[in-house]
C-alpha positions as CSV (number, residue, x, y, z in Angstrom):
1,M,7.1,155.8,117.2
2,A,9.0,159.0,118.3
3,R,8.0,162.3,116.6
4,V,11.0,164.5,115.7
5,G,10.7,167.8,113.8
6,G,7.2,167.0,112.6
7,H,8.2,163.5,111.3
8,H,7.8,160.1,112.8
9,R,11.1,158.2,113.6
10,R,11.0,154.6,114.5
11,V,13.0,153.6,117.6
12,H,15.1,150.5,117.8
13,Y,16.8,148.2,120.4
14,F,20.1,148.2,118.5
15,E,22.0,150.2,115.9
16,R,24.7,148.7,113.7
17,L,28.2,150.1,114.2
18,G,30.0,147.8,111.8
19,E,29.9,144.3,110.2
20,S,29.8,142.6,113.6
21,R,29.5,145.5,116.1
22,F,26.2,146.9,117.5
23,A,25.2,149.6,119.9
24,A,22.4,148.9,122.4
25,T,19.9,151.8,122.9
26,E,18.1,152.8,126.0
27,H,15.2,150.6,125.0
28,T,17.2,147.5,126.0
29,Q,17.3,148.7,129.6
30,G,16.9,145.8,132.1
31,A,14.2,145.0,134.6
32,W,16.6,143.9,137.4
33,N,19.2,146.6,136.9
34,R,18.5,149.7,134.8
35,A,22.3,150.1,134.1
36,E,22.3,146.7,132.3
37,Q,20.6,145.3,129.3
38,H,17.5,143.2,129.4
39,I,18.7,140.1,127.6
40,A,15.5,139.7,125.5
41,P,16.5,142.0,122.6
42,S,19.9,140.3,122.4
43,L,18.3,137.0,121.9
44,G,16.6,138.5,118.8
45,L,19.8,140.1,117.6
46,L,21.7,136.8,117.7
47,A,18.8,135.1,115.8
48,H,19.0,137.8,113.2
49,A,22.8,137.4,112.9
50,V,22.3,133.6,112.4
51,E,19.7,134.3,109.7
52,Q,21.9,136.8,107.9
53,D,24.8,134.3,108.0
54,R,22.5,131.5,106.7
55,D,21.3,133.7,103.8
56,R,24.9,134.6,102.8
57,R,25.7,130.9,102.5
58,R,22.6,129.3,101.1
59,D,19.2,130.2,99.5
60,D,16.8,127.7,101.1
61,R,16.0,129.8,104.2
62,L,16.2,126.9,106.7
63,P,14.0,127.9,109.8
64,L,15.5,128.2,113.3
65,T,13.9,125.4,115.3
66,R,15.8,124.8,118.5
67,L,17.4,127.8,120.1
68,S,19.5,127.3,123.2
69,Y,20.8,130.4,124.9
70,D,23.3,130.5,127.8
71,I,23.5,133.8,129.6
72,L,27.2,134.1,130.7
73,G,27.0,137.5,132.4
74,T,25.4,140.8,132.6
75,V,26.0,143.4,129.9
76,P,25.8,147.2,130.1
77,I,23.9,149.4,127.7
78,A,26.9,149.7,125.4
79,A,28.5,148.3,122.2
80,V,28.7,144.6,121.7
81,E,30.3,142.2,119.2
82,V,28.6,139.3,117.5
83,D,30.4,136.3,116.0
84,V,28.6,133.4,114.1
85,Q,30.2,130.0,113.4
86,V,28.7,126.9,111.7
87,R,29.4,124.0,114.0
88,R,27.7,121.2,112.0
89,P,27.2,122.0,108.3
90,G,24.6,120.0,106.4
91,R,22.4,120.0,103.3
92,S,19.2,119.7,105.3
93,I,20.2,120.2,109.0
94,E,22.8,122.6,110.5
95,L,24.0,123.5,113.9
96,V,25.1,127.1,114.2
97,E,26.6,129.0,117.1
98,A,26.4,132.7,117.7
99,T,28.3,134.6,120.5
100,M,27.8,138.1,121.8
101,S,30.7,139.7,123.6
102,H,31.3,143.0,125.4
103,A,34.8,144.4,126.0
104,G,36.3,141.0,125.0
105,R,34.1,139.0,127.4
106,A,31.5,136.6,126.1
107,V,28.1,137.4,127.6
108,L,25.6,135.4,125.6
109,V,25.9,132.2,123.5
110,L,23.3,130.7,121.2
111,R,23.4,127.2,119.7
112,V,20.6,126.8,117.2
113,W,19.5,123.9,114.9
114,L,18.3,124.9,111.4
115,M,16.1,122.3,109.7
116,Q,14.8,121.7,106.2
117,R,11.1,122.3,105.4
118,F,8.9,119.5,104.1
119,G,5.2,119.7,102.9
120,T,3.3,118.4,105.9
121,E,0.2,120.6,105.8
122,Q,-2.1,117.6,106.0
123,L,-0.4,116.5,109.2
124,A,-0.3,119.9,111.0
125,G,-1.9,120.1,114.5
126,S,-1.2,120.3,118.2
127,S,-2.9,119.3,121.4
128,F,-1.5,122.2,123.4
129,A,-4.5,124.0,124.9
130,P,-5.6,127.3,123.2
131,I,-5.4,130.6,125.1
132,P,-7.8,133.5,125.0
133,S,-7.2,135.8,122.0
134,P,-5.5,139.2,122.4
135,E,-9.0,140.8,122.0
136,D,-10.3,138.7,124.9
137,T,-7.3,139.4,127.2
138,P,-7.2,142.6,129.3
139,A,-4.4,145.2,128.9
140,W,-1.7,145.0,131.6
141,D,0.6,147.7,132.7
142,M,3.8,145.6,133.1
143,S,5.8,148.7,134.1
144,A,3.9,149.0,137.3
145,L,5.7,145.8,138.5
146,W,8.9,145.8,136.4
147,R,11.3,148.6,135.7
148,G,13.4,149.4,132.6
149,G,13.2,150.5,129.0
150,F,12.6,147.1,127.5
151,I,9.5,146.4,129.6
152,A,8.3,150.0,128.9
153,S,8.6,149.2,125.2
154,A,6.3,146.2,125.3
155,D,2.5,146.2,124.7
156,V,1.2,143.5,127.1
157,R,-2.2,141.9,127.7
158,R,-2.4,139.4,130.5
159,R,-4.9,137.1,132.2
160,E,-3.8,135.9,135.6
161,V,-4.8,132.3,136.4
162,G,-3.1,132.0,139.8
163,P,0.2,132.4,141.6
164,G,2.9,131.8,139.0
165,R,0.4,131.0,136.3
166,A,-0.9,133.3,133.5
167,T,-1.7,133.6,129.8
168,A,-0.5,136.7,128.0
169,W,0.1,138.4,124.6
170,V,3.0,140.7,123.9
171,R,4.0,142.9,120.9
172,T,6.2,146.0,120.5
173,N,6.6,148.9,118.1
174,V,10.3,149.1,118.8
175,G,12.4,147.6,115.9
176,L,15.1,145.2,116.6
177,L,17.8,146.8,114.5
178,A,17.9,150.2,112.9
179,G,17.9,150.4,109.1
180,E,17.6,146.7,108.5
181,T,14.8,144.3,107.6
182,V,14.3,141.7,110.4
183,S,12.3,138.6,109.9
184,P,9.1,138.1,112.0
185,A,10.8,135.0,113.5
186,A,13.9,137.0,114.8
187,A,11.6,139.8,116.0
188,A,9.5,137.3,118.0
189,I,12.5,135.5,119.4
190,G,13.5,138.9,120.7
191,L,10.4,138.9,122.9
192,L,10.7,135.4,124.4
193,D,12.6,136.3,127.5
194,I,9.7,138.5,128.7
195,G,8.0,135.2,129.7
196,N,9.8,135.2,133.1
197,G,8.0,138.4,134.1
198,L,4.5,137.5,133.0
199,A,3.4,135.0,135.6
200,V,4.9,136.3,138.9
201,R,5.1,133.8,141.8
202,A,6.8,136.3,144.2
203,D,7.1,140.0,144.5
204,P,10.3,141.0,142.6
205,A,11.0,143.6,145.2
206,Q,11.2,140.8,147.8
207,V,12.6,137.9,145.7
208,A,15.0,138.0,142.7
209,F,14.6,135.2,140.2
210,P,16.6,136.0,137.0
211,N,17.1,133.3,134.4
212,I,20.5,131.9,133.4
213,D,19.3,130.5,130.1
214,L,16.5,130.2,127.6
215,T,15.7,127.3,125.4
216,A,13.0,127.4,122.8
217,H,11.6,124.7,120.5
218,L,9.6,126.0,117.6
219,F,7.6,123.7,115.4
220,S,6.2,126.6,113.4
221,E,7.8,129.9,112.5
222,P,6.3,133.0,114.2
223,R,4.4,135.1,111.7
224,G,4.6,138.5,113.4
225,G,2.1,140.5,115.4
226,W,1.0,139.4,118.8
227,L,3.1,136.7,120.5
228,G,1.2,134.5,123.0
229,F,2.5,132.9,126.3
230,D,0.8,130.2,128.4
231,T,3.3,130.5,131.3
232,T,3.9,128.6,134.5
233,V,6.6,129.6,137.0
234,S,7.8,127.0,139.6
235,F,10.1,127.5,142.5
236,G,11.9,124.6,144.3
237,A,13.0,124.5,147.9
238,D,16.7,125.1,147.2
239,G,16.9,128.3,145.3
240,L,16.1,126.9,141.9
241,G,13.2,127.7,139.6
242,L,11.7,127.2,136.2
243,T,9.6,129.4,133.9
244,H,8.0,127.3,131.2
245,S,5.8,128.8,128.4
246,V,3.9,127.3,125.5
247,I,4.3,129.9,122.8
248,H,1.5,131.0,120.5
249,D,0.9,133.3,117.6
250,E,-2.5,134.3,116.4
251,T,-2.9,131.1,114.5
252,G,-2.4,128.9,117.6
253,P,0.5,127.1,119.4
254,I,3.9,127.2,117.7
255,G,6.4,125.9,120.3
256,S,7.6,126.2,123.8
257,S,10.2,128.1,125.9
258,S,12.0,127.2,129.2
259,Q,14.1,129.4,131.5
260,M,16.1,128.1,134.4
261,L,16.0,130.5,137.4
262,T,18.2,131.3,140.3
263,V,15.8,132.3,143.1
264,R,17.2,134.6,145.8
265,P,15.4,136.5,148.6
266,V,16.4,140.2,148.4
267,A,18.2,141.2,151.6
């Protein structure tokens, strides 16, 4: 919270400029280049746009289950446009595409499957290993390793397991979009991309390893609060890498996230 004139004012990653136009704030500032946006909040903004489009068209609130993002380029901390199209309409399953553009150039594309709910409470369960709770995980100053406004906006707790291996919990007090109600799912999706910085295999001052995509599979909707990561980072011998996280909320595992990396020694 920011305090202005004796009153608390909540800060946000984006502000709406029009029906499909949004302004990024300084809290989206990136970790690799502080003149560019960290892509994480944009993932949440596209998820929010898909949910808003869904709710205009139907009243059954299909959850977002598979989210596949392709990062087509960097984007400055500036105004962006968002377009949503239904690619495969259906009564119980839909495929929706959302595109973020800057200055007429597409920079981020989301293809997301929305799926109908069924009552399977008696079948619910997962064999993904639990991770230590937020209360049992020490606080971690992520800004000591990573730069930028987005990283500074995150409250992080982390337990390092080994090189490229960690469990962590993340939350933020920064809202996704000023003046609008955002679902716990969209807010959580806006944190997923932080996974690539949680289990560092190499010093980012010596090696760059940005991701070109992010794909998440969610078998349970995030409920808000802390978002947990059980993260493994792998580097190959030819400049390729993978960050894979099992995603948790405070009830247990809820899905997974994978990010393909380009691994480049810094000259």
